[in-house]
Structure formats: C-alpha cells, structure tokens
Wavefront OBJ file of the C-alpha trace (Angstrom):
o trace
v 45.619 -19.708 2.382
v 49.390 -19.396 2.846
v 49.966 -22.139 0.549
v 47.776 -20.914 -2.229
v 48.376 -17.116 -1.981
v 51.847 -16.781 -0.798
v 53.199 -16.621 -4.427
v 50.994 -13.543 -4.931
v 52.592 -11.794 -1.991
v 49.650 -12.490 0.467
v 50.645 -13.683 3.946
v 48.185 -15.622 6.167
v 48.703 -15.708 10.028
v 46.287 -16.642 12.607
v 46.268 -15.115 16.109
v 45.201 -17.476 19.077
v 44.233 -15.281 21.897
v 43.945 -16.594 25.525
v 42.068 -15.169 28.274
v 41.486 -11.615 27.298
v 39.709 -8.931 29.430
v 37.174 -7.586 27.001
v 34.708 -6.712 29.715
v 32.083 -8.960 27.963
v 32.828 -12.596 29.226
v 33.570 -12.359 32.925
v 37.332 -12.567 32.192
v 39.287 -10.185 34.484
v 42.296 -10.244 36.793
v 40.200 -10.774 39.823
v 39.970 -14.337 38.420
v 43.432 -15.140 38.277
v 44.457 -16.333 34.752
v 45.523 -19.853 34.569
v 48.703 -19.075 32.739
v 52.486 -18.762 33.576
v 52.259 -14.905 33.536
v 49.298 -15.308 36.137
v 47.196 -12.592 34.433
v 44.712 -12.079 31.710
v 45.591 -10.093 28.639
v 44.321 -6.716 27.507
v 42.757 -6.187 24.064
v 45.604 -3.783 23.279
v 48.155 -6.665 23.641
v 46.269 -8.678 20.971
v 46.005 -5.463 18.742
v 49.875 -4.814 19.082
v 50.400 -8.198 17.843
v 48.068 -7.965 14.901
v 49.753 -4.591 14.040
v 53.165 -6.317 14.081
v 51.942 -9.158 12.038
v 50.703 -6.711 9.481
v 53.812 -4.702 9.279
v 56.846 -5.130 6.911
v 58.916 -6.298 9.895
v 56.810 -9.521 9.969
v 57.090 -10.059 6.129
v 58.446 -13.415 6.412
v 55.870 -14.790 8.785
v 53.078 -16.756 7.025
v 51.298 -19.962 7.434
v 51.345 -20.214 11.104
v 49.372 -19.606 14.397
v 50.752 -17.121 16.929
v 49.469 -17.443 20.545
v 48.811 -14.412 22.608
v 47.964 -16.313 25.798
v 50.403 -15.500 28.471
v 52.087 -18.788 27.838
v 49.094 -21.083 28.619
v 49.722 -23.294 25.567
v 53.773 -23.601 26.249
v 54.967 -27.010 26.624
v 52.800 -29.259 28.547
v 51.160 -26.632 30.648
v 48.614 -25.789 28.048
v 48.157 -29.428 26.940
v 47.545 -30.603 30.376
v 45.038 -27.613 31.195
v 43.191 -28.178 27.839
v 42.809 -31.857 28.498
v 42.364 -31.859 32.226
v 38.625 -32.476 32.224
v 39.108 -35.646 30.099
v 42.095 -37.184 32.249
v 41.284 -39.833 34.674
v 42.295 -39.373 38.285
v 45.358 -41.704 38.043
v 46.813 -39.763 35.127
v 49.984 -37.974 35.900
v 50.852 -34.766 33.904
l 1 2 3 4 5 6 7 8 9 10 11 12 13 14 15 16 17 18 19 20 21 22 23 24 25 26 27 28 29 30 31 32 33 34 35 36 37 38 39 40 41 42 43 44 45 46 47 48 49 50 51 52 53 54 55 56 57 58 59 60 61 62 63 64 65 66 67 68 69 70 71 72 73 74 75 76 77 78 79 80 81 82 83 84 85 86 87 88 89 90 91 92 93
C-alpha cells in the first residue's frame, strides 16, 4: 500500500502489538510478560501509538511495522522466544 498510494499522500503503517491486557484472552500482569519490560501492555498504549502514527508528527513514517510489545522482538530476544518451540535441545541462543 505504501508503494502504491504514497504518491497520493496516503501513508501505510502497521502496528504489531505484543501481549496486551484486553481482559479477553487471559493476558495479565499476574502472568509475567515474557519481554524486557517484564509486563504486559495496556490497550491505551497501543491507542497512543496509533494516534501518534496518524498525526502530522509522523508524516514521514510509511511502509513499516511498528512493534508495541515491550521489547519482545528486539534483537535475538524475540527471535529466540518465537522459535523456541522449534529449537532442538542442543541449540544455543
């Protein structure tokens, strides 16, 4: 979308939320979040990111994915956690 619609002034940005406590999926701070911040996010934090991305302050941001996940996907941390079920026991992170 960013490639096709950018010349018309349309920006396309995706938000990739991590564990967010919406009250619907059993995600809560009682179950410690597996991310560097050590907590789950609030819906308001994702909403604040969406509001920023929709604002004029973010007018040069397009064509990307912005993670709102407490750092879970940062560096190897997220990659190891995402693929952990598929790693063999002798594979080092």
